[in-house]
Gaussian input, Z-matrix of N, CA and C with variables (Angstrom, degrees):
# hf/3-21g

backbone

0 1
 N
 C     1     B1
 C     2     B2     1     A1
 N     3     B3     2     A2     1     D1
 C     4     B4     3     A3     2     D2
 C     5     B5     4     A4     3     D3
 N     6     B6     5     A5     4     D4
 C     7     B7     6     A6     5     D5
 C     8     B8     7     A7     6     D6
 N     9     B9     8     A8     7     D7
 C    10    B10     9     A9     8     D8
 C    11    B11    10    A10     9     D9
 N    12    B12    11    A11    10    D10
 C    13    B13    12    A12    11    D11
 C    14    B14    13    A13    12    D12
 N    15    B15    14    A14    13    D13
 C    16    B16    15    A15    14    D14
 C    17    B17    16    A16    15    D15
 N    18    B18    17    A17    16    D16
 C    19    B19    18    A18    17    D17
 C    20    B20    19    A19    18    D18
 N    21    B21    20    A20    19    D19
 C    22    B22    21    A21    20    D20
 C    23    B23    22    A22    21    D21
 N    24    B24    23    A23    22    D22
 C    25    B25    24    A24    23    D23
 C    26    B26    25    A25    24    D24
 N    27    B27    26    A26    25    D25
 C    28    B28    27    A27    26    D26
 C    29    B29    28    A28    27    D27
 N    30    B30    29    A29    28    D28
 C    31    B31    30    A30    29    D29
 C    32    B32    31    A31    30    D30
 N    33    B33    32    A32    31    D31
 C    34    B34    33    A33    32    D32
 C    35    B35    34    A34    33    D33
 N    36    B36    35    A35    34    D34
 C    37    B37    36    A36    35    D35
 C    38    B38    37    A37    36    D36
 N    39    B39    38    A38    37    D37
 C    40    B40    39    A39    38    D38
 C    41    B41    40    A40    39    D39
 N    42    B42    41    A41    40    D40
 C    43    B43    42    A42    41    D41
 C    44    B44    43    A43    42    D42
 N    45    B45    44    A44    43    D43
 C    46    B46    45    A45    44    D44
 C    47    B47    46    A46    45    D45
 N    48    B48    47    A47    46    D46
 C    49    B49    48    A48    47    D47
 C    50    B50    49    A49    48    D48
 N    51    B51    50    A50    49    D49
 C    52    B52    51    A51    50    D50
 C    53    B53    52    A52    51    D51
 N    54    B54    53    A53    52    D52
 C    55    B55    54    A54    53    D53
 C    56    B56    55    A55    54    D54
 N    57    B57    56    A56    55    D55
 C    58    B58    57    A57    56    D56
 C    59    B59    58    A58    57    D57
 N    60    B60    59    A59    58    D58
 C    61    B61    60    A60    59    D59
 C    62    B62    61    A61    60    D60
 N    63    B63    62    A62    61    D61
 C    64    B64    63    A63    62    D62
 C    65    B65    64    A64    63    D63
 N    66    B66    65    A65    64    D64
 C    67    B67    66    A66    65    D65
 C    68    B68    67    A67    66    D66
 N    69    B69    68    A68    67    D67
 C    70    B70    69    A69    68    D68
 C    71    B71    70    A70    69    D69
 N    72    B72    71    A71    70    D70
 C    73    B73    72    A72    71    D71
 C    74    B74    73    A73    72    D72
 N    75    B75    74    A74    73    D73
 C    76    B76    75    A75    74    D74
 C    77    B77    76    A76    75    D75
 N    78    B78    77    A77    76    D76
 C    79    B79    78    A78    77    D77
 C    80    B80    79    A79    78    D78
 N    81    B81    80    A80    79    D79
 C    82    B82    81    A81    80    D80
 C    83    B83    82    A82    81    D81
 N    84    B84    83    A83    82    D82
 C    85    B85    84    A84    83    D83
 C    86    B86    85    A85    84    D84
 N    87    B87    86    A86    85    D85
 C    88    B88    87    A87    86    D86
 C    89    B89    88    A88    87    D87
 N    90    B90    89    A89    88    D88
 C    91    B91    90    A90    89    D89
 C    92    B92    91    A91    90    D90
 N    93    B93    92    A92    91    D91
 C    94    B94    93    A93    92    D92
 C    95    B95    94    A94    93    D93
 N    96    B96    95    A95    94    D94
 C    97    B97    96    A96    95    D95
 C    98    B98    97    A97    96    D96
 N    99    B99    98    A98    97    D97
 C   100   B100    99    A99    98    D98
 C   101   B101   100   A100    99    D99
 N   102   B102   101   A101   100   D100
 C   103   B103   102   A102   101   D101
 C   104   B104   103   A103   102   D102
 N   105   B105   104   A104   103   D103
 C   106   B106   105   A105   104   D104
 C   107   B107   106   A106   105   D105
 N   108   B108   107   A107   106   D106
 C   109   B109   108   A108   107   D107
 C   110   B110   109   A109   108   D108
 N   111   B111   110   A110   109   D109
 C   112   B112   111   A111   110   D110
 C   113   B113   112   A112   111   D111
 N   114   B114   113   A113   112   D112
 C   115   B115   114   A114   113   D113
 C   116   B116   115   A115   114   D114
 N   117   B117   116   A116   115   D115
 C   118   B118   117   A117   116   D116
 C   119   B119   118   A118   117   D117
 N   120   B120   119   A119   118   D118
 C   121   B121   120   A120   119   D119
 C   122   B122   121   A121   120   D120
 N   123   B123   122   A122   121   D121
 C   124   B124   123   A123   122   D122
 C   125   B125   124   A124   123   D123
 N   126   B126   125   A125   124   D124
 C   127   B127   126   A126   125   D125
 C   128   B128   127   A127   126   D126
 N   129   B129   128   A128   127   D127
 C   130   B130   129   A129   128   D128
 C   131   B131   130   A130   129   D129
 N   132   B132   131   A131   130   D130
 C   133   B133   132   A132   131   D131
 C   134   B134   133   A133   132   D132
 N   135   B135   134   A134   133   D133
 C   136   B136   135   A135   134   D134
 C   137   B137   136   A136   135   D135
 N   138   B138   137   A137   136   D136
 C   139   B139   138   A138   137   D137
 C   140   B140   139   A139   138   D138
 N   141   B141   140   A140   139   D139
 C   142   B142   141   A141   140   D140
 C   143   B143   142   A142   141   D141
 N   144   B144   143   A143   142   D142
 C   145   B145   144   A144   143   D143
 C   146   B146   145   A145   144   D144
 N   147   B147   146   A146   145   D145
 C   148   B148   147   A147   146   D146
 C   149   B149   148   A148   147   D147
 N   150   B150   149   A149   148   D148
 C   151   B151   150   A150   149   D149
 C   152   B152   151   A151   150   D150
 N   153   B153   152   A152   151   D151
 C   154   B154   153   A153   152   D152
 C   155   B155   154   A154   153   D153
 N   156   B156   155   A155   154   D154
 C   157   B157   156   A156   155   D155
 C   158   B158   157   A157   156   D156
 N   159   B159   158   A158   157   D157
 C   160   B160   159   A159   158   D158
 C   161   B161   160   A160   159   D159
 N   162   B162   161   A161   160   D160
 C   163   B163   162   A162   161   D161
 C   164   B164   163   A163   162   D162
 N   165   B165   164   A164   163   D163
 C   166   B166   165   A165   164   D164
 C   167   B167   166   A166   165   D165
 N   168   B168   167   A167   166   D166
 C   169   B169   168   A168   167   D167
 C   170   B170   169   A169   168   D168
 N   171   B171   170   A170   169   D169
 C   172   B172   171   A171   170   D170
 C   173   B173   172   A172   171   D171
 N   174   B174   173   A173   172   D172
 C   175   B175   174   A174   173   D173
 C   176   B176   175   A175   174   D174
 N   177   B177   176   A176   175   D175
 C   178   B178   177   A177   176   D176
 C   179   B179   178   A178   177   D177
 N   180   B180   179   A179   178   D178
 C   181   B181   180   A180   179   D179
 C   182   B182   181   A181   180   D180
 N   183   B183   182   A182   181   D181
 C   184   B184   183   A183   182   D182
 C   185   B185   184   A184   183   D183
 N   186   B186   185   A185   184   D184
 C   187   B187   186   A186   185   D185
 C   188   B188   187   A187   186   D186
 N   189   B189   188   A188   187   D187
 C   190   B190   189   A189   188   D188
 C   191   B191   190   A190   189   D189
 N   192   B192   191   A191   190   D190
 C   193   B193   192   A192   191   D191
 C   194   B194   193   A193   192   D192
 N   195   B195   194   A194   193   D193
 C   196   B196   195   A195   194   D194
 C   197   B197   196   A196   195   D195
 N   198   B198   197   A197   196   D196
 C   199   B199   198   A198   197   D197
 C   200   B200   199   A199   198   D198
 N   201   B201   200   A200   199   D199
 C   202   B202   201   A201   200   D200
 C   203   B203   202   A202   201   D201
 N   204   B204   203   A203   202   D202
 C   205   B205   204   A204   203   D203
 C   206   B206   205   A205   204   D204
 N   207   B207   206   A206   205   D205
 C   208   B208   207   A207   206   D206
 C   209   B209   208   A208   207   D207
 N   210   B210   209   A209   208   D208
 C   211   B211   210   A210   209   D209
 C   212   B212   211   A211   210   D210
 N   213   B213   212   A212   211   D211
 C   214   B214   213   A213   212   D212
 C   215   B215   214   A214   213   D213
 N   216   B216   215   A215   214   D214
 C   217   B217   216   A216   215   D215
 C   218   B218   217   A217   216   D216
 N   219   B219   218   A218   217   D217
 C   220   B220   219   A219   218   D218
 C   221   B221   220   A220   219   D219
 N   222   B222   221   A221   220   D220
 C   223   B223   222   A222   221   D221
 C   224   B224   223   A223   222   D222
 N   225   B225   224   A224   223   D223
 C   226   B226   225   A225   224   D224
 C   227   B227   226   A226   225   D225
 N   228   B228   227   A227   226   D226
 C   229   B229   228   A228   227   D227
 C   230   B230   229   A229   228   D228
 N   231   B231   230   A230   229   D229
 C   232   B232   231   A231   230   D230
 C   233   B233   232   A232   231   D231
 N   234   B234   233   A233   232   D232
 C   235   B235   234   A234   233   D233
 C   236   B236   235   A235   234   D234
 N   237   B237   236   A236   235   D235
 C   238   B238   237   A237   236   D236
 C   239   B239   238   A238   237   D237
 N   240   B240   239   A239   238   D238
 C   241   B241   240   A240   239   D239
 C   242   B242   241   A241   240   D240
 N   243   B243   242   A242   241   D241
 C   244   B244   243   A243   242   D242
 C   245   B245   244   A244   243   D243
 N   246   B246   245   A245   244   D244
 C   247   B247   246   A246   245   D245
 C   248   B248   247   A247   246   D246
 N   249   B249   248   A248   247   D247
 C   250   B250   249   A249   248   D248
 C   251   B251   250   A250   249   D249
 N   252   B252   251   A251   250   D250
 C   253   B253   252   A252   251   D251
 C   254   B254   253   A253   252   D252
 N   255   B255   254   A254   253   D253
 C   256   B256   255   A255   254   D254
 C   257   B257   256   A256   255   D255
 N   258   B258   257   A257   256   D256
 C   259   B259   258   A258   257   D257
 C   260   B260   259   A259   258   D258
 N   261   B261   260   A260   259   D259
 C   262   B262   261   A261   260   D260
 C   263   B263   262   A262   261   D261
 N   264   B264   263   A263   262   D262
 C   265   B265   264   A264   263   D263
 C   266   B266   265   A265   264   D264
 N   267   B267   266   A266   265   D265
 C   268   B268   267   A267   266   D266
 C   269   B269   268   A268   267   D267
 N   270   B270   269   A269   268   D268
 C   271   B271   270   A270   269   D269
 C   272   B272   271   A271   270   D270
 N   273   B273   272   A272   271   D271
 C   274   B274   273   A273   272   D272
 C   275   B275   274   A274   273   D273
 N   276   B276   275   A275   274   D274
 C   277   B277   276   A276   275   D275
 C   278   B278   277   A277   276   D276
 N   279   B279   278   A278   277   D277
 C   280   B280   279   A279   278   D278
 C   281   B281   280   A280   279   D279
 N   282   B282   281   A281   280   D280
 C   283   B283   282   A282   281   D281
 C   284   B284   283   A283   282   D282
 N   285   B285   284   A284   283   D283
 C   286   B286   285   A285   284   D284
 C   287   B287   286   A286   285   D285
 N   288   B288   287   A287   286   D286
 C   289   B289   288   A288   287   D287
 C   290   B290   289   A289   288   D288
 N   291   B291   290   A290   289   D289
 C   292   B292   291   A291   290   D290
 C   293   B293   292   A292   291   D291
 N   294   B294   293   A293   292   D292
 C   295   B295   294   A294   293   D293
 C   296   B296   295   A295   294   D294
 N   297   B297   296   A296   295   D295
 C   298   B298   297   A297   296   D296
 C   299   B299   298   A298   297   D297

   B1=1.4842
   B2=1.5261
   B3=1.2424
   B4=1.4884
   B5=1.5084
   B6=1.3430
   B7=1.4798
   B8=1.5016
   B9=1.3425
   B10=1.4467
   B11=1.5666
   B12=1.2754
   B13=1.4953
   B14=1.4689
   B15=1.3459
   B16=1.4788
   B17=1.5243
   B18=1.3801
   B19=1.4523
   B20=1.4921
   B21=1.3179
   B22=1.4806
   B23=1.5264
   B24=1.3417
   B25=1.4333
   B26=1.5137
   B27=1.2958
   B28=1.4679
   B29=1.6071
   B30=1.3161
   B31=1.4458
   B32=1.5210
   B33=1.3009
   B34=1.5578
   B35=1.4746
   B36=1.2739
   B37=1.4793
   B38=1.4929
   B39=1.3155
   B40=1.4407
   B41=1.4798
   B42=1.3446
   B43=1.4824
   B44=1.5253
   B45=1.3709
   B46=1.4757
   B47=1.5606
   B48=1.3103
   B49=1.5126
   B50=1.5145
   B51=1.3763
   B52=1.4638
   B53=1.5164
   B54=1.2777
   B55=1.4443
   B56=1.4706
   B57=1.3579
   B58=1.4799
   B59=1.5083
   B60=1.3162
   B61=1.5471
   B62=1.5494
   B63=1.3361
   B64=1.4884
   B65=1.4806
   B66=1.2807
   B67=1.4590
   B68=1.5216
   B69=1.3191
   B70=1.4743
   B71=1.4965
   B72=1.3613
   B73=1.4377
   B74=1.5688
   B75=1.3006
   B76=1.4781
   B77=1.5390
   B78=1.3148
   B79=1.4004
   B80=1.5128
   B81=1.2998
   B82=1.4829
   B83=1.5332
   B84=1.3043
   B85=1.4609
   B86=1.4967
   B87=1.2513
   B88=1.4672
   B89=1.5562
   B90=1.3266
   B91=1.4768
   B92=1.5191
   B93=1.3798
   B94=1.5131
   B95=1.4683
   B96=1.3407
   B97=1.4224
   B98=1.5693
   B99=1.2850
   B100=1.4564
   B101=1.5311
   B102=1.3034
   B103=1.5186
   B104=1.4690
   B105=1.3623
   B106=1.4571
   B107=1.5335
   B108=1.3284
   B109=1.4734
   B110=1.5763
   B111=1.3178
   B112=1.4568
   B113=1.5920
   B114=1.3116
   B115=1.4542
   B116=1.5317
   B117=1.2928
   B118=1.4653
   B119=1.5733
   B120=1.3311
   B121=1.4629
   B122=1.6039
   B123=1.3036
   B124=1.5049
   B125=1.5152
   B126=1.3211
   B127=1.4633
   B128=1.5327
   B129=1.3312
   B130=1.4179
   B131=1.5769
   B132=1.3660
   B133=1.4525
   B134=1.5129
   B135=1.3156
   B136=1.4739
   B137=1.5302
   B138=1.3214
   B139=1.4520
   B140=1.5264
   B141=1.3412
   B142=1.4710
   B143=1.5049
   B144=1.3391
   B145=1.4936
   B146=1.5447
   B147=1.3087
   B148=1.4473
   B149=1.5256
   B150=1.3001
   B151=1.3967
   B152=1.5220
   B153=1.3302
   B154=1.4179
   B155=1.4882
   B156=1.2911
   B157=1.4570
   B158=1.5063
   B159=1.3364
   B160=1.3707
   B161=1.5564
   B162=1.3025
   B163=1.4481
   B164=1.5101
   B165=1.3111
   B166=1.4742
   B167=1.5200
   B168=1.3180
   B169=1.4527
   B170=1.5610
   B171=1.2549
   B172=1.4446
   B173=1.5342
   B174=1.3340
   B175=1.4803
   B176=1.5088
   B177=1.3415
   B178=1.4971
   B179=1.5654
   B180=1.3251
   B181=1.4561
   B182=1.4863
   B183=1.2727
   B184=1.4511
   B185=1.5474
   B186=1.3671
   B187=1.4656
   B188=1.5224
   B189=1.2981
   B190=1.4381
   B191=1.5110
   B192=1.3651
   B193=1.4584
   B194=1.5633
   B195=1.3212
   B196=1.4661
   B197=1.5305
   B198=1.3239
   B199=1.4825
   B200=1.5501
   B201=1.3552
   B202=1.5117
   B203=1.5016
   B204=1.2972
   B205=1.4284
   B206=1.5684
   B207=1.3121
   B208=1.5085
   B209=1.4865
   B210=1.3524
   B211=1.4551
   B212=1.5249
   B213=1.3113
   B214=1.5188
   B215=1.4953
   B216=1.3397
   B217=1.4209
   B218=1.5224
   B219=1.3552
   B220=1.4712
   B221=1.5374
   B222=1.3235
   B223=1.4747
   B224=1.5171
   B225=1.3436
   B226=1.4545
   B227=1.4822
   B228=1.2822
   B229=1.4591
   B230=1.5178
   B231=1.3200
   B232=1.4289
   B233=1.5102
   B234=1.2792
   B235=1.4794
   B236=1.5282
   B237=1.3023
   B238=1.4727
   B239=1.5047
   B240=1.3278
   B241=1.4240
   B242=1.5468
   B243=1.3596
   B244=1.4098
   B245=1.5369
   B246=1.3378
   B247=1.4472
   B248=1.5042
   B249=1.3575
   B250=1.4510
   B251=1.5147
   B252=1.3613
   B253=1.3947
   B254=1.5219
   B255=1.3495
   B256=1.4031
   B257=1.5539
   B258=1.3434
   B259=1.4715
   B260=1.5167
   B261=1.3727
   B262=1.4151
   B263=1.4925
   B264=1.3278
   B265=1.4859
   B266=1.5541
   B267=1.3459
   B268=1.4287
   B269=1.4941
   B270=1.3409
   B271=1.4944
   B272=1.5532
   B273=1.3429
   B274=1.4848
   B275=1.5746
   B276=1.2885
   B277=1.5118
   B278=1.5402
   B279=1.3463
   B280=1.4752
   B281=1.5631
   B282=1.3587
   B283=1.4584
   B284=1.5204
   B285=1.3454
   B286=1.4819
   B287=1.5083
   B288=1.2632
   B289=1.4657
   B290=1.5600
   B291=1.3125
   B292=1.4343
   B293=1.5154
   B294=1.3276
   B295=1.4828
   B296=1.5584
   B297=1.3253
   B298=1.5516
   B299=1.5000
   A1=110.54
   A2=116.44
   A3=120.03
   A4=110.22
   A5=115.11
   A6=122.76
   A7=107.17
   A8=116.48
   A9=119.45
   A10=105.63
   A11=116.78
   A12=122.24
   A13=109.52
   A14=114.49
   A15=122.59
   A16=106.75
   A17=117.92
   A18=117.18
   A19=117.41
   A20=114.90
   A21=117.26
   A22=111.64
   A23=117.14
   A24=120.75
   A25=107.66
   A26=120.23
   A27=123.39
   A28=107.43
   A29=114.60
   A30=119.46
   A31=109.25
   A32=115.14
   A33=119.35
   A34=110.47
   A35=118.85
   A36=123.94
   A37=110.40
   A38=116.98
   A39=123.45
   A40=113.37
   A41=116.07
   A42=120.32
   A43=112.58
   A44=111.59
   A45=116.69
   A46=111.01
   A47=115.77
   A48=119.42
   A49=111.26
   A50=116.58
   A51=120.66
   A52=110.02
   A53=121.76
   A54=126.38
   A55=110.84
   A56=117.10
   A57=121.01
   A58=113.53
   A59=115.77
   A60=117.27
   A61=110.27
   A62=116.76
   A63=116.34
   A64=109.27
   A65=119.05
   A66=123.26
   A67=109.67
   A68=118.30
   A69=123.76
   A70=108.11
   A71=116.10
   A72=121.76
   A73=106.89
   A74=116.08
   A75=122.85
   A76=109.07
   A77=121.12
   A78=121.65
   A79=112.77
   A80=119.10
   A81=121.92
   A82=108.19
   A83=117.41
   A84=118.76
   A85=113.36
   A86=116.81
   A87=121.60
   A88=110.88
   A89=112.05
   A90=120.92
   A91=109.27
   A92=115.99
   A93=117.98
   A94=110.59
   A95=122.13
   A96=124.15
   A97=111.98
   A98=117.03
   A99=118.07
   A100=111.27
   A101=116.70
   A102=118.03
   A103=111.18
   A104=117.79
   A105=118.98
   A106=112.93
   A107=115.72
   A108=119.36
   A109=109.46
   A110=117.24
   A111=118.63
   A112=110.59
   A113=115.44
   A114=119.03
   A115=109.92
   A116=117.85
   A117=120.05
   A118=111.58
   A119=116.38
   A120=122.21
   A121=109.12
   A122=111.63
   A123=117.46
   A124=108.54
   A125=120.40
   A126=125.60
   A127=111.73
   A128=116.61
   A129=121.39
   A130=113.78
   A131=112.24
   A132=115.86
   A133=110.62
   A134=116.26
   A135=118.54
   A136=114.88
   A137=118.09
   A138=120.48
   A139=113.66
   A140=117.64
   A141=117.11
   A142=115.08
   A143=116.00
   A144=120.05
   A145=109.61
   A146=113.25
   A147=119.71
   A148=115.27
   A149=114.58
   A150=122.30
   A151=112.46
   A152=118.43
   A153=123.58
   A154=108.09
   A155=120.66
   A156=122.72
   A157=110.20
   A158=117.52
   A159=121.19
   A160=110.31
   A161=118.45
   A162=120.85
   A163=111.61
   A164=115.21
   A165=119.72
   A166=113.31
   A167=117.31
   A168=119.28
   A169=110.75
   A170=120.04
   A171=124.40
   A172=107.54
   A173=114.16
   A174=120.90
   A175=115.32
   A176=117.04
   A177=118.08
   A178=110.45
   A179=115.13
   A180=119.87
   A181=113.81
   A182=122.02
   A183=125.62
   A184=106.77
   A185=110.68
   A186=114.83
   A187=110.97
   A188=117.79
   A189=125.74
   A190=109.96
   A191=115.85
   A192=117.84
   A193=110.95
   A194=113.60
   A195=118.51
   A196=107.39
   A197=116.11
   A198=122.30
   A199=107.68
   A200=113.01
   A201=122.28
   A202=111.72
   A203=123.40
   A204=123.77
   A205=110.47
   A206=118.21
   A207=117.76
   A208=117.43
   A209=115.40
   A210=121.31
   A211=110.09
   A212=109.94
   A213=118.81
   A214=109.10
   A215=115.12
   A216=120.64
   A217=110.21
   A218=114.18
   A219=117.53
   A220=105.60
   A221=115.29
   A222=121.21
   A223=110.44
   A224=112.03
   A225=122.15
   A226=108.17
   A227=118.17
   A228=122.52
   A229=110.24
   A230=113.97
   A231=122.71
   A232=111.74
   A233=123.27
   A234=121.88
   A235=110.26
   A236=120.77
   A237=121.54
   A238=113.95
   A239=120.42
   A240=121.60
   A241=110.32
   A242=112.54
   A243=120.38
   A244=106.27
   A245=116.96
   A246=121.98
   A247=107.65
   A248=115.54
   A249=123.53
   A250=106.07
   A251=119.24
   A252=123.33
   A253=115.06
   A254=115.94
   A255=118.72
   A256=108.71
   A257=113.06
   A258=123.31
   A259=105.25
   A260=115.10
   A261=122.18
   A262=116.28
   A263=116.84
   A264=120.67
   A265=108.09
   A266=114.88
   A267=119.94
   A268=118.79
   A269=116.85
   A270=118.12
   A271=111.57
   A272=118.33
   A273=117.81
   A274=106.13
   A275=112.95
   A276=124.22
   A277=109.32
   A278=115.44
   A279=118.92
   A280=108.73
   A281=112.95
   A282=119.68
   A283=116.22
   A284=117.38
   A285=119.22
   A286=112.08
   A287=119.37
   A288=124.22
   A289=112.82
   A290=119.10
   A291=122.35
   A292=116.41
   A293=117.19
   A294=119.78
   A295=109.36
   A296=116.02
   A297=115.27
   A298=108.61
   D1=138.65
   D2=179.04
   D3=-70.42
   D4=141.99
   D5=179.41
   D6=-115.13
   D7=133.32
   D8=172.16
   D9=-124.25
   D10=132.10
   D11=-177.79
   D12=-115.28
   D13=124.91
   D14=179.65
   D15=-58.28
   D16=138.62
   D17=176.98
   D18=-56.10
   D19=-30.67
   D20=177.93
   D21=-69.46
   D22=-30.77
   D23=177.40
   D24=-69.33
   D25=-34.47
   D26=179.87
   D27=-64.72
   D28=-41.54
   D29=177.58
   D30=-61.50
   D31=-43.91
   D32=177.93
   D33=-59.38
   D34=-43.01
   D35=177.86
   D36=-58.41
   D37=-49.60
   D38=-179.79
   D39=-63.50
   D40=-43.31
   D41=176.92
   D42=-60.38
   D43=-44.26
   D44=-179.69
   D45=-63.57
   D46=-42.04
   D47=179.18
   D48=-61.34
   D49=-43.17
   D50=179.43
   D51=-64.88
   D52=-39.37
   D53=177.57
   D54=-60.61
   D55=-49.45
   D56=177.67
   D57=-65.36
   D58=-36.63
   D59=177.85
   D60=-65.71
   D61=-34.07
   D62=177.70
   D63=-70.01
   D64=-32.36
   D65=178.97
   D66=-67.98
   D67=-43.48
   D68=-179.59
   D69=-162.51
   D70=120.66
   D71=-172.67
   D72=-58.23
   D73=133.01
   D74=177.67
   D75=98.03
   D76=-25.97
   D77=-178.73
   D78=-63.78
   D79=-27.48
   D80=176.71
   D81=-64.98
   D82=-40.41
   D83=176.65
   D84=-65.92
   D85=-35.15
   D86=174.29
   D87=-60.99
   D88=-46.74
   D89=179.13
   D90=-56.68
   D91=-53.13
   D92=179.87
   D93=-58.94
   D94=-42.68
   D95=179.14
   D96=-59.38
   D97=-40.89
   D98=-179.34
   D99=-72.21
   D100=-32.62
   D101=173.85
   D102=-66.59
   D103=-43.10
   D104=177.32
   D105=-63.45
   D106=-36.04
   D107=176.62
   D108=-65.33
   D109=-39.78
   D110=-178.90
   D111=-70.14
   D112=-36.82
   D113=175.36
   D114=-65.24
   D115=-36.54
   D116=176.21
   D117=-64.02
   D118=-38.39
   D119=176.58
   D120=-63.09
   D121=-43.11
   D122=179.57
   D123=-62.11
   D124=-46.47
   D125=-179.21
   D126=-61.00
   D127=-36.90
   D128=-176.94
   D129=-73.55
   D130=-32.47
   D131=-178.10
   D132=-164.74
   D133=79.32
   D134=-176.69
   D135=-63.57
   D136=-23.40
   D137=-178.70
   D138=-70.20
   D139=-13.45
   D140=179.64
   D141=-77.73
   D142=-3.91
   D143=-175.67
   D144=-102.31
   D145=145.87
   D146=179.22
   D147=-72.03
   D148=167.05
   D149=178.06
   D150=-78.20
   D151=146.43
   D152=172.18
   D153=-75.11
   D154=127.18
   D155=-178.72
   D156=-120.67
   D157=76.92
   D158=-178.76
   D159=-153.26
   D160=157.21
   D161=174.22
   D162=61.77
   D163=-153.26
   D164=-178.15
   D165=-98.41
   D166=17.95
   D167=-174.54
   D168=-119.86
   D169=36.12
   D170=-175.47
   D171=-60.20
   D172=127.41
   D173=174.69
   D174=91.17
   D175=-17.12
   D176=-178.63
   D177=-78.80
   D178=-33.85
   D179=-173.38
   D180=-111.39
   D181=157.67
   D182=172.45
   D183=-115.75
   D184=170.05
   D185=179.68
   D186=-141.32
   D187=143.34
   D188=177.78
   D189=-127.14
   D190=131.64
   D191=177.92
   D192=-83.28
   D193=147.87
   D194=176.48
   D195=-95.68
   D196=126.17
   D197=-178.16
   D198=-62.83
   D199=144.15
   D200=174.75
   D201=72.46
   D202=-18.34
   D203=-174.67
   D204=-126.05
   D205=148.27
   D206=178.42
   D207=-81.55
   D208=47.31
   D209=-177.62
   D210=-111.54
   D211=153.82
   D212=177.11
   D213=-127.07
   D214=135.47
   D215=173.27
   D216=-100.60
   D217=121.78
   D218=-178.72
   D219=-103.75
   D220=131.92
   D221=-175.07
   D222=-145.69
   D223=165.08
   D224=174.09
   D225=-124.21
   D226=131.05
   D227=179.51
   D228=-103.82
   D229=132.00
   D230=174.39
   D231=-119.13
   D232=177.02
   D233=-175.92
   D234=-67.74
   D235=-27.98
   D236=-175.18
   D237=-116.98
   D238=-10.18
   D239=-176.73
   D240=-156.79
   D241=162.43
   D242=172.97
   D243=-118.92
   D244=136.61
   D245=179.64
   D246=-115.22
   D247=116.03
   D248=178.42
   D249=-85.08
   D250=116.50
   D251=179.90
   D252=-91.22
   D253=-30.80
   D254=-173.40
   D255=-155.93
   D256=144.83
   D257=170.41
   D258=-127.33
   D259=87.15
   D260=-168.29
   D261=-117.16
   D262=151.97
   D263=172.11
   D264=-63.26
   D265=130.11
   D266=-176.70
   D267=-60.54
   D268=-19.17
   D269=-176.00
   D270=-116.94
   D271=4.94
   D272=-176.69
   D273=-113.58
   D274=127.70
   D275=169.42
   D276=46.48
   D277=61.95
   D278=-179.28
   D279=-61.02
   D280=137.52
   D281=175.21
   D282=79.89
   D283=-0.01
   D284=-178.60
   D285=-57.06
   D286=-28.35
   D287=-173.62
   D288=-84.89
   D289=-3.52
   D290=-170.11
   D291=-58.97
   D292=-20.56
   D293=-175.25
   D294=-93.89
   D295=11.03
   D296=-179.04
   D297=-79.36

């Protein structure tokens, strides 16, 4: 399945990787690898993931957890593609991305 990633989600991925690299060199690369692995799981079978239940958009979006890191990937699945709207820290500013 085709994956499209919102430009703001790419910035979130980059910011997260930089933060983790500052914490421990190489950890940012591990973070990016885990996000890519999660996106691969989404592409393989988006229906395996639960619905996002926050804000005013209940049921429209789905979420996937990133292994080893407290991040959540928020996405929308269509018949021919998956759109990743957010790669966000699970405990910081929930729902800030909803107007994308």
